[in-house]
Phi, psi and omega in degrees: 000128178298158180248132180286145183303323182290335171291319176300314178301318182293323183294312182299310184291333177289321180282329184230088192295334179268005188291138166260130184233126173246131176240142178233123178275112192285331188233001182067020183250358182068014177239342181232111188242163159240138181229130168254125179235122180243130183206135174299331178302340180276352177308132175078001182252149176293162174304318178297319180294324180296311180290333167297323181292320179296313179298322177293324173299332182279353169062040175080015181275347175295135180086350176243261178298331180249109187281315184216134182221110173275119192247125172240134181227149176201158185277330183210157176296138179294000000 
């Protein structure tokens, strides 16, 4: 079952409260998304750690309800 973009945003913001989240549905099928997540909480963390924080916020939905998520993370806007 596809996952709505609004639900992805809600979960990420719930897990990372200061996050700015932009979602793009890559294929229009509700299963393949790209997300850009900006949060000061990422400062000083590696990209792997940043991505783990986002995946943690999604609560294990990656690979299940959420099939694919191309992820870009940063501590602040460039």
